[in-house]
Each structure stands twice: as C-alpha cells, then as structure tokens.
C-alpha positions as CSV (number, residue, x, y, z in Angstrom):
1,Q,-34.9,-123.5,-59.0
2,V,-33.8,-122.5,-55.5
3,Q,-30.2,-123.2,-54.7
4,L,-29.5,-124.6,-51.3
5,V,-26.2,-124.4,-49.4
6,E,-25.5,-126.3,-46.2
7,S,-22.9,-125.5,-43.6
8,G,-22.0,-126.3,-40.0
9,G,-20.8,-129.9,-40.3
10,G,-17.5,-131.0,-38.8
11,L,-15.9,-133.3,-36.3
12,V,-17.5,-133.6,-32.9
13,Q,-17.0,-136.0,-30.0
14,P,-19.8,-138.3,-28.9
15,G,-22.2,-136.4,-26.7
16,G,-21.4,-133.1,-28.4
17,S,-23.5,-130.8,-30.5
18,L,-23.6,-129.2,-33.9
19,R,-25.9,-126.9,-35.7
20,L,-26.4,-127.3,-39.5
21,S,-27.6,-124.5,-41.6
22,C,-29.3,-124.6,-45.0
23,A,-29.4,-121.2,-46.8
24,G,-31.6,-120.7,-49.8
25,S,-30.9,-118.5,-52.8
26,G,-34.6,-117.9,-53.1
27,S,-37.5,-118.3,-50.7
28,I,-37.5,-121.7,-49.2
29,F,-40.6,-121.0,-47.3
30,S,-42.9,-121.5,-50.3
31,A,-41.8,-125.1,-50.4
32,Y,-44.5,-127.6,-49.4
33,A,-42.0,-129.4,-47.3
34,M,-38.3,-129.0,-46.4
35,G,-36.0,-130.9,-44.3
36,W,-32.8,-132.9,-43.8
37,Y,-31.7,-136.3,-45.0
38,R,-28.5,-138.1,-44.2
39,Q,-26.5,-140.8,-45.8
40,A,-23.7,-142.9,-44.3
41,P,-21.3,-145.0,-46.4
42,G,-22.9,-148.2,-47.5
43,K,-26.3,-147.2,-46.3
44,Q,-29.4,-145.7,-47.9
45,R,-30.3,-142.1,-47.6
46,E,-32.7,-141.6,-44.7
47,L,-35.0,-138.8,-43.7
48,V,-33.8,-137.1,-40.5
49,A,-36.3,-134.3,-40.0
50,R,-39.0,-132.6,-42.0
51,I,-41.2,-129.5,-41.7
52,T,-44.2,-128.9,-43.9
53,I,-45.5,-125.6,-45.1
54,G,-48.2,-125.9,-42.5
55,G,-45.7,-126.2,-39.8
56,S,-46.0,-130.0,-39.1
57,I,-42.7,-131.5,-38.0
58,N,-41.5,-135.1,-38.2
59,Y,-38.4,-136.7,-37.0
60,A,-36.8,-140.1,-37.5
61,D,-37.2,-142.2,-34.4
62,S,-33.4,-142.4,-34.0
63,V,-33.1,-138.6,-33.5
64,K,-36.2,-137.8,-31.6
65,G,-35.4,-135.8,-28.5
66,R,-31.9,-135.0,-29.7
67,F,-32.4,-133.1,-33.0
68,T,-34.5,-130.0,-33.6
69,I,-35.4,-128.6,-37.0
70,S,-36.2,-124.9,-37.3
71,R,-36.3,-122.1,-39.9
72,D,-35.8,-118.4,-40.0
73,S,-37.8,-116.6,-42.6
74,A,-35.9,-113.4,-42.2
75,K,-32.6,-115.2,-43.1
76,N,-34.3,-117.6,-45.5
77,T,-32.4,-120.4,-43.7
78,M,-33.3,-123.7,-42.2
79,Y,-31.4,-125.3,-39.3
80,L,-30.9,-128.6,-37.7
81,Q,-29.7,-128.5,-34.1
82,M,-28.1,-131.8,-33.2
83,N,-27.4,-132.6,-29.6
84,S,-26.1,-135.7,-27.8
85,L,-24.5,-136.9,-31.0
86,K,-23.7,-140.5,-31.3
87,P,-21.2,-142.3,-33.6
88,E,-24.2,-143.7,-35.6
89,D,-25.2,-140.1,-36.5
90,M,-22.0,-139.8,-38.6
91,A,-23.1,-139.2,-42.2
92,R,-23.3,-136.7,-44.9
93,Y,-26.3,-134.4,-44.3
94,Y,-28.3,-132.9,-47.1
95,C,-31.1,-130.3,-46.9
96,Y,-33.9,-130.3,-49.4
97,A,-36.9,-128.2,-50.3
98,G,-39.9,-129.6,-52.2
99,Y,-41.8,-127.6,-54.7
100,S,-44.6,-128.4,-57.2
101,S,-41.9,-128.0,-59.9
102,G,-39.4,-130.3,-58.3
103,T,-37.1,-130.7,-55.4
104,S,-34.0,-128.7,-54.6
105,W,-31.0,-130.3,-52.9
106,G,-27.9,-129.0,-51.2
107,Q,-24.5,-130.4,-51.8
108,G,-24.3,-131.9,-48.3
109,T,-22.2,-131.3,-45.3
110,Q,-20.2,-134.0,-43.5
111,V,-20.8,-134.8,-39.8
112,T,-18.2,-136.9,-38.1
113,V,-18.7,-138.2,-34.6
114,S,-15.6,-139.6,-33.1
115,S,-13.5,-139.5,-30.0
C-alpha cells in the first residue's frame, strides 16, 4: 500500500498562511479520491478538502475561499494551501488516498494557529 508522509505544519498567527504537503511512496494519482482531514482535540475527524480521480474538488464549508487543494503528478505530491488561518483551524491534519484495495493515511501534521 502507498505510504503517505505529510509536512508543512507549524505555528502561525491568525490571518497567516501555511502549505501542507503529502508525498506518496507510490503513485497517489491512481487513487479514486485523495484529500485532507483534520482532527482537533475532543472533536471528530472532519473532511477538509477532497479531489477525485476525475478532478472534482470539494471543500468543507468552513474553509471555502481560504484553502486550496492541488496535486503535482511529477512530484507525486498533494498540497493544501491554507490562507487566512483562524484559531478554529488548529488541528492535526491528515492526508489520505483511497484505492479499491483500501485507504492509505499519513501520520498527520500539526497546525497551530495562535498569536
């Protein structure tokens, strides 16, 4: 199964930006869907953004207009550009890739939004 590794998390002030990366050990572009979830302490994991093999993109209402999901086939990497970050965006972010054989998950990267 494809191994996924996230990077790019960190501490940012409200209103700031971060770009998360998700690198795959194998082709992530054969996945029927890939995207990002996040989980804050005491809360359920929620879908942040998703892109399907056909190129359809979905965002959580809470991040529309601020976050952008993209992918680079040459680098076998998916990205999540996060702008205008808010304290409520603080969470651990996980990338995933769904295949007919199952779903691969990364280990997560922490995003902290605080002044």
